[in-house]
C-alpha positions as CSV (number, residue, x, y, z in Angstrom):
1,M,182.1,118.7,54.2
2,A,178.8,118.4,52.4
3,K,178.9,116.1,49.7
4,T,175.8,115.4,47.4
5,I,173.6,113.0,47.4
6,V,170.6,110.5,46.0
7,S,168.7,108.2,47.4
8,S,164.9,106.8,47.2
9,W,164.6,108.4,51.2
10,L,165.6,111.7,50.6
11,T,163.5,112.7,47.7
12,T,160.0,111.0,49.3
13,L,161.6,114.0,51.7
14,R,162.4,116.7,49.6
15,L,158.8,116.1,48.3
16,H,157.4,115.5,51.3
17,V,158.6,119.4,52.5
18,E,157.4,121.0,49.4
19,S,154.3,119.9,49.9
20,K,154.0,120.8,53.3
21,P,157.4,123.4,54.4
22,C,159.4,122.9,57.1
23,V,159.5,125.0,60.5
24,L,162.5,126.9,62.2
25,L,161.4,126.2,65.7
26,R,164.0,128.5,67.4
27,L,163.8,127.8,71.6
28,D,164.4,130.9,73.9
29,E,166.4,130.2,77.6
30,A,164.1,128.9,79.6
31,D,162.1,126.6,77.1
32,S,165.4,124.7,75.8
33,T,166.4,124.5,80.0
34,Q,162.5,122.7,80.6
35,L,163.0,120.8,77.7
36,R,166.3,119.0,78.9
37,E,165.4,118.8,82.5
38,S,162.1,116.8,81.3
39,R,161.7,112.8,80.4
40,L,161.7,113.1,76.8
41,G,164.1,116.1,77.0
42,F,163.3,117.3,72.5
43,N,163.0,114.4,71.7
44,E,159.4,114.9,72.3
45,F,157.2,118.0,73.3
46,T,154.3,120.0,72.9
47,L,154.4,123.7,72.0
48,A,151.8,125.9,72.5
49,R,152.4,129.5,70.1
50,P,149.9,132.3,69.5
51,H,147.2,131.1,67.1
52,E,149.0,133.8,64.0
53,L,152.9,131.8,64.2
54,L,151.9,129.0,63.4
55,S,148.7,129.1,61.5
56,G,150.4,128.4,58.0
57,I,152.4,126.1,59.6
58,K,150.9,122.3,57.7
59,T,150.7,118.9,58.9
60,P,152.6,116.6,59.2
61,T,155.8,118.4,58.5
62,V,159.6,118.2,59.3
63,C,160.9,120.7,62.1
64,L,164.3,121.9,62.9
65,I,164.7,123.0,66.4
66,F,167.8,125.4,68.0
67,E,168.3,125.6,71.0
68,T,169.3,128.0,73.5
69,A,172.2,127.4,75.8
70,S,172.1,128.2,79.4
71,S,173.2,132.0,80.0
72,W,175.6,130.4,83.3
73,V,177.5,128.8,80.5
74,R,180.0,130.6,79.2
75,E,179.6,130.7,75.3
76,E,183.2,129.5,74.4
77,D,182.2,126.2,76.0
78,A,178.0,126.4,75.5
79,Y,176.3,123.0,73.7
80,K,174.6,124.7,71.0
81,H,173.0,121.7,69.4
82,A,169.9,121.6,66.3
83,Y,167.5,119.3,66.2
84,I,165.4,117.5,63.3
85,G,161.9,116.1,63.6
86,I,158.2,116.3,63.2
87,V,155.5,118.2,63.7
88,S,153.0,116.3,64.6
89,S,149.7,117.9,64.6
90,R,148.5,121.5,64.8
91,S,145.3,122.1,67.2
92,A,144.1,126.0,69.6
93,V,144.0,125.2,72.8
94,T,142.7,128.3,73.7
95,T,140.6,131.4,72.8
96,L,144.6,132.8,71.5
97,D,146.9,130.0,71.6
98,T,147.4,127.0,69.5
99,R,149.5,124.0,70.2
100,I,151.4,122.1,68.1
101,K,153.3,118.9,68.8
102,I,156.6,117.1,68.1
103,K,158.0,114.0,67.7
104,R,160.6,112.1,67.2
105,A,163.1,115.0,67.2
106,V,167.3,113.6,66.8
107,R,170.6,116.0,67.0
108,I,172.0,116.5,63.2
109,E,174.2,119.5,62.3
110,P,174.9,122.4,62.1
111,G,173.8,123.1,65.5
112,T,174.2,126.7,64.9
113,E,171.1,129.4,62.7
114,Q,173.9,131.1,60.8
115,A,176.0,127.4,60.3
116,L,172.9,126.2,58.5
117,L,172.7,129.6,56.1
118,K,175.8,129.2,55.8
119,L,175.2,125.1,54.1
120,L,173.5,127.4,50.9
121,G,176.4,129.4,50.0
122,T,175.6,132.3,47.5
123,S,172.4,131.0,45.7
124,S,169.6,132.6,45.8
125,H,168.1,130.4,48.3
126,A,170.1,131.3,50.7
127,D,168.7,135.1,50.3
128,Q,165.5,133.8,50.8
129,L,166.6,132.8,54.2
130,R,168.4,135.1,55.5
131,K,165.7,137.2,55.5
132,K,163.9,134.4,56.9
133,L,166.8,134.5,59.9
134,E,166.3,138.5,60.5
135,L,162.8,137.8,62.1
136,A,162.5,137.9,65.1
137,A,160.1,135.5,65.2
138,P,160.3,132.5,67.3
139,V,158.2,129.9,64.4
140,I,159.2,130.1,60.9
141,V,157.5,129.0,58.1
142,L,160.0,128.5,55.0
143,S,158.3,127.8,51.2
144,P,158.5,125.0,49.5
145,K,161.3,125.2,47.2
146,L,164.1,126.8,50.3
147,S,162.5,123.8,52.2
148,S,163.6,121.4,49.7
149,A,167.1,123.0,49.1
150,L,167.6,123.2,52.9
151,I,166.7,119.8,53.1
152,S,168.9,118.0,50.0
153,C,172.1,120.3,51.5
154,L,171.5,119.0,55.1
155,A,170.7,115.4,53.4
156,G,174.1,115.5,52.1
157,I,176.3,115.7,55.6
158,A,177.7,112.1,56.3
159,G,176.2,112.0,59.7
160,N,172.7,113.6,58.7
161,E,171.2,110.4,56.4
162,G,170.4,108.7,59.6
163,P,168.3,110.8,61.7
164,M,167.0,112.1,58.4
165,R,165.6,108.2,56.9
166,A,164.4,107.4,60.1
167,V,162.2,110.9,60.4
168,I,160.5,110.9,56.8
169,E,160.7,106.9,57.5
170,S,158.2,107.6,59.9
171,L,156.1,109.6,57.8
172,H,155.2,106.1,55.8
173,A,154.7,103.7,59.0
174,P,152.4,100.8,57.0
175,Q,149.3,100.4,58.8
176,R,148.1,97.5,56.9
177,Y,149.1,93.9,55.6
178,T,149.2,94.9,51.7
179,N,153.0,93.9,51.9
180,F,155.9,92.5,53.2
181,S,156.8,95.3,54.5
182,A,154.1,95.5,57.2
183,V,155.0,92.5,58.0
184,Q,158.0,92.9,59.6
185,E,157.2,96.5,60.7
186,D,154.2,93.8,63.0
187,A,157.5,91.1,63.9
188,V,159.5,94.6,64.9
189,Q,156.7,95.9,67.2
190,T,156.3,92.4,69.0
191,A,159.9,91.4,69.5
192,L,159.9,95.1,71.3
193,K,156.8,94.2,73.2
194,A,158.0,90.6,73.7
195,F,161.1,93.3,76.0
196,G,158.3,95.0,77.8
197,L,158.6,97.5,76.3
198,G,156.4,100.8,76.2
199,A,155.3,103.5,73.7
200,S,157.3,105.8,75.9
201,D,160.4,103.2,75.8
202,R,163.4,104.0,73.2
203,A,166.1,103.1,70.9
204,E,169.4,103.7,72.5
205,H,171.8,103.3,69.1
206,V,170.3,102.4,65.0
207,E,172.2,101.0,63.0
208,L,170.5,101.4,59.7
209,F,172.4,100.3,56.1
210,E,171.5,102.4,52.9
211,G,169.5,101.0,50.1
212,K,167.9,98.6,52.2
213,A,164.3,98.9,53.9
214,T,163.5,98.4,57.9
215,A,161.1,99.1,60.0
216,L,164.1,99.4,62.5
217,A,164.1,103.0,60.7
218,R,160.6,103.7,62.4
219,V,161.3,102.4,66.0
220,P,161.5,105.1,68.5
221,L,164.9,107.3,69.4
222,L,166.5,109.0,71.9
223,E,167.2,112.2,71.2
224,D,171.1,111.6,71.7
225,A,171.0,108.1,69.3
226,V,173.8,107.7,67.5
227,I,172.4,106.8,64.1
228,E,174.2,105.4,61.5
229,N,173.3,104.9,58.2
230,P,176.6,102.1,57.6
231,R,177.0,101.2,53.8
232,A,176.9,97.5,53.1
233,S,179.2,95.6,51.5
234,A,178.5,91.7,49.5
235,N,182.1,91.3,50.0
236,N,182.7,92.0,53.9
237,D,181.2,90.1,56.2
238,L,180.1,92.5,59.6
239,F,180.2,89.4,62.8
240,L,177.0,90.4,64.7
241,T,178.2,90.6,68.3
242,V,175.3,89.8,71.3
243,Q,177.2,88.6,74.1
244,Q,181.2,89.6,73.8
245,R,180.5,93.1,73.0
246,M,180.5,96.5,75.2
247,P,177.1,98.2,74.5
248,L,176.8,99.6,71.1
249,I,175.0,103.1,72.2
250,E,179.7,103.3,73.7
251,D,180.2,101.1,70.3
252,S,179.3,104.7,68.0
253,A,181.1,104.3,65.3
254,I,181.5,100.5,62.5
255,E,185.2,100.9,62.6
256,K,186.0,98.0,61.0
257,D,184.5,95.2,58.9
258,A,184.3,92.5,61.3
259,R,183.6,91.5,64.7
260,S,183.2,87.9,66.0
261,V,180.4,86.0,68.0
262,P,181.0,82.6,68.8
263,G,179.0,80.8,66.3
264,Y,177.2,83.0,64.7
265,T,177.8,85.2,61.5
266,L,175.7,87.0,59.4
267,T,177.1,88.7,56.0
268,S,176.7,92.8,55.6
269,S,174.7,91.9,52.2
270,D,172.0,90.7,54.4
271,L,172.6,92.1,57.3
272,T,169.3,95.6,56.7
273,G,169.3,97.1,59.8
274,R,170.6,97.6,64.1
275,A,169.2,99.1,66.9
276,V,169.3,98.6,71.2
277,F,167.0,99.0,73.8
278,K,166.8,98.6,77.4
279,K,165.1,98.4,80.2
280,G,166.2,97.9,84.4
281,Q,169.1,95.0,84.0
282,E,168.3,94.1,80.8
283,R,169.1,94.4,76.8
284,L,167.3,93.8,73.7
285,E,169.5,94.0,70.8
286,V,167.0,93.6,67.1
287,F,168.6,93.0,63.6
288,T,166.8,92.5,60.7
289,A,168.4,91.5,57.6
290,N,166.9,89.3,54.5
291,R,168.7,88.4,50.7
292,R,166.2,90.2,48.4
293,D,164.1,93.3,48.4
294,L,160.9,93.1,51.1
295,E,158.8,93.2,47.8
296,H,159.9,90.2,46.8
297,V,161.2,88.0,49.7
298,F,158.4,84.9,50.0
299,G,157.7,85.4,54.3
300,V,159.3,86.8,57.5
301,D,159.9,85.2,60.3
302,L,160.8,86.5,63.9
303,I,163.6,84.8,66.0
304,Y,163.5,85.7,70.0
305,L,166.1,84.7,71.4
306,N,166.2,85.3,75.4
307,L,169.4,84.2,77.4
308,T,167.9,85.5,80.7
309,K,165.4,83.0,80.3
310,K,166.8,80.5,78.8
311,N,164.5,79.8,76.2
312,I,164.4,80.6,72.1
313,V,160.9,80.6,70.1
314,M,160.8,80.9,66.3
315,V,157.6,83.1,64.5
316,Q,157.0,82.9,61.1
317,Y,154.3,84.4,59.7
318,K,150.8,84.0,57.5
319,M,149.3,85.6,55.2
320,L,144.8,85.2,55.4
321,E,143.4,85.6,51.6
322,P,139.9,86.3,51.8
323,N,137.6,83.6,50.4
324,R,135.0,86.3,49.0
325,R,131.8,85.2,48.2
326,D,129.7,87.9,47.0
327,G,132.0,90.8,47.0
328,Q,132.2,90.4,50.3
329,P,134.5,88.1,52.2
330,S,133.2,85.0,53.9
331,D,136.3,83.6,56.1
332,W,139.7,83.7,55.9
333,L,142.6,80.8,54.1
334,Y,146.0,79.9,54.6
335,R,146.7,77.2,51.9
336,P,150.2,76.1,53.0
337,E,153.8,75.7,50.9
338,A,155.3,73.3,49.3
339,S,158.2,74.1,51.5
340,M,155.5,73.8,55.2
341,T,155.5,70.1,55.8
342,K,159.8,70.4,55.8
343,E,159.7,73.4,57.8
344,V,157.3,72.2,60.0
345,A,160.0,68.5,60.9
346,R,163.1,70.8,61.1
347,M,161.6,73.0,63.4
348,K,160.8,69.6,65.8
349,M,164.1,68.4,65.4
350,F,165.4,71.8,66.1
351,A,163.1,71.6,69.6
352,K,164.0,67.3,70.2
353,Q,167.8,68.5,70.5
354,H,167.6,71.5,72.8
355,A,165.6,70.0,75.6
356,P,164.7,72.6,77.9
357,G,166.7,70.8,81.5
358,P,165.1,69.2,84.1
359,L,165.1,72.1,86.0
360,E,163.7,74.2,83.4
361,Y,159.9,74.1,83.1
362,R,157.6,74.8,79.7
363,L,153.7,74.0,78.7
364,N,155.1,73.7,75.1
365,P,159.0,72.8,74.5
366,Q,158.5,73.6,71.2
367,V,160.1,76.7,69.0
368,F,158.2,77.3,66.5
369,Y,154.9,78.9,66.0
370,L,152.3,80.4,63.5
371,K,151.6,83.9,63.1
372,F,148.1,84.7,61.0
373,V,147.8,88.1,59.9
374,K,144.7,88.7,57.1
375,R,145.3,90.5,54.3
376,D,144.8,93.9,54.1
377,G,144.0,94.0,57.4
378,A,144.6,96.5,60.1
379,L,148.1,95.9,62.2
380,S,146.4,96.9,65.2
381,S,143.5,94.0,64.9
382,G,146.9,91.8,65.7
383,G,146.5,88.0,64.2
384,I,146.0,84.5,65.6
385,V,149.0,83.4,67.0
386,T,149.4,78.8,66.8
387,P,151.8,76.1,68.0
388,I,152.7,73.8,65.5
389,D,151.6,70.4,67.1
390,H,147.7,72.7,67.2
391,Y,148.6,73.5,62.9
392,E,149.0,70.0,62.3
393,Q,145.3,69.6,64.8
394,L,143.8,71.7,62.2
395,L,145.0,69.9,58.6
396,A,143.2,66.9,60.2
397,D,140.2,68.5,61.2
398,P,137.1,68.6,58.8
399,V,135.7,72.6,60.3
400,C,139.2,74.2,58.9
401,K,139.0,71.9,55.2
402,G,138.8,74.5,52.8
403,P,138.3,74.7,48.6
404,R,141.9,74.1,46.9
405,N,143.4,72.0,49.8
406,A,143.2,75.0,51.3
407,I,142.7,75.8,55.9
408,R,139.7,77.7,57.6
409,I,141.1,80.4,60.1
410,S,139.6,81.5,62.0
411,Y,137.5,82.6,65.0
412,E,134.5,80.1,63.5
413,S,136.4,77.5,62.0
414,L,138.7,77.5,65.7
415,G,136.2,78.0,67.8
416,G,138.1,80.9,69.2
417,R,140.9,78.3,71.0
418,Y,144.4,80.2,69.5
419,L,146.3,82.7,71.7
420,R,145.5,86.3,71.7
421,Q,149.1,88.5,71.8
422,G,149.2,89.8,74.9
423,A,149.5,85.4,76.1
424,F,152.2,85.0,73.9
425,L,154.1,87.7,74.7
426,D,154.0,86.5,77.9
427,L,155.0,82.4,77.4
428,I,157.6,84.6,76.0
429,Q,159.1,86.8,78.9
430,S,158.2,84.3,81.4
431,G,160.1,81.8,79.5
432,Y,157.5,79.8,79.5
433,I,157.3,78.3,75.9
434,G,160.5,77.9,74.2
435,A,163.1,75.9,73.3
436,H,166.3,75.7,74.9
437,A,168.0,78.6,74.2
438,A,171.7,79.2,76.9
439,T,174.2,80.9,74.7
440,T,173.5,82.3,70.6
441,D,175.1,78.7,69.0
442,Y,172.4,78.0,67.7
443,L,171.4,81.3,65.7
444,N,173.3,80.0,62.8
445,T,171.0,77.0,62.3
446,L,168.0,79.1,62.7
447,V,168.9,82.3,61.3
448,D,170.1,80.2,57.8
449,A,167.3,78.2,56.8
450,V,165.8,81.5,56.6
451,L,167.6,83.1,54.6
452,K,168.0,80.0,52.5
453,G,164.1,79.6,52.0
454,N,164.3,83.8,50.8
455,R,162.4,84.7,54.1
456,A,163.5,87.9,55.7
457,V,164.6,87.7,59.8
458,I,164.3,89.8,62.4
459,M,165.8,88.6,65.6
460,A,165.8,90.0,68.7
461,V,168.3,89.0,71.6
462,Q,167.7,89.9,75.9
463,S,170.6,89.6,77.8
464,P,171.6,90.5,81.3
465,S,172.5,93.7,80.7
466,D,175.6,93.2,81.6
467,I,177.4,90.9,80.8
468,A,178.1,92.6,78.2
469,N,179.4,95.3,80.5
470,E,181.7,92.3,81.8
471,T,182.8,91.6,78.5
472,G,184.3,94.2,75.9
473,S,184.8,94.1,72.5
474,S,186.2,92.3,70.0
């Protein structure tokens, strides 16, 4: 049964479709069959139709997609699926046809047009939709008010909350380092790249928590990914299993408030999101957590634990501020926080206590790395990565001394000596850097310290798929 729900993402989504109305796509049997057999399925595809059918679409906007079951399947056995996605672009491709691109389409309920109509009850919006559905057109552009009303009704179905939130949040992905939401976005993308994922790889499972912002709401998704929106409780602990749990794609429902993993717990009030990816015989589980809203945290840390290579690396993001002259940035400065000295000492001690074994080689056994990014700089421009021992040398380098105890961090001041993003990711993947970590036992120490410092943490755990398959869920 539908319920009334008001969330910030829903308000944003309604406002969006009121300015760029929803599109209803009807796919015939031939198109539906071909998409089911395609690499990305209904999740991402292009569609060409006569100009007059697509001329009223304002991109980017939300689309509702209804497939047609195969005529070879009995009516009572046919699966009827509907999807919600984004029409991201529209352009003429021939003299007669226009092409649209649909991205990020995921399943929602209900699966038929008639069931969709019933959601509107006896309202005037129902009459409007009924008239639209009576048309034989394969593409129908809805009115702004009808779009908003329909979105509200769809969001009232509990299972739709996660998919719909994932759709609207993808329209507002950060592009520049203006705040810590953008930094978290970069940290999540860094973790996915360190795992070796490409643009076409999709998450098999995502959990989003209501009222909590997370970059995991914007990761690529499978069309049938299990997207949940569980409500976190400040009074219950959520024990996150890494090694002793079945794959999340099979563990699709949260049926209890606690799960266990030896040596590591994370309260549900801290957790903001979780996602699972697979590649070959490896899986990556990514968590985001913070005790304050992202607008009020003091920073962002990425912890990458590779149980296959038995190494752990921690990346702490630092925002560079412009040192302006004549209104233009003449240099970029970092002013160390008061706690920085203690953090460096703590990380050095951690690396010392978890040194690689005699048969394990490391180019650098340190766990702690800094990534400097320019405030308001583009996420696509990358950043400057340095190991902590290099950072300590910069503190004593006269070339890097800036005004009021600041440190100059730039290509010029470093003479080009720093890790580029690609090289850094290669070193993580190969296990050539980082402290020794054969289990998840050390996560408690690192994550707890990050959260107590009012910083946001992104924790990525890479492990062989057979670990999860053999142990079962708790």
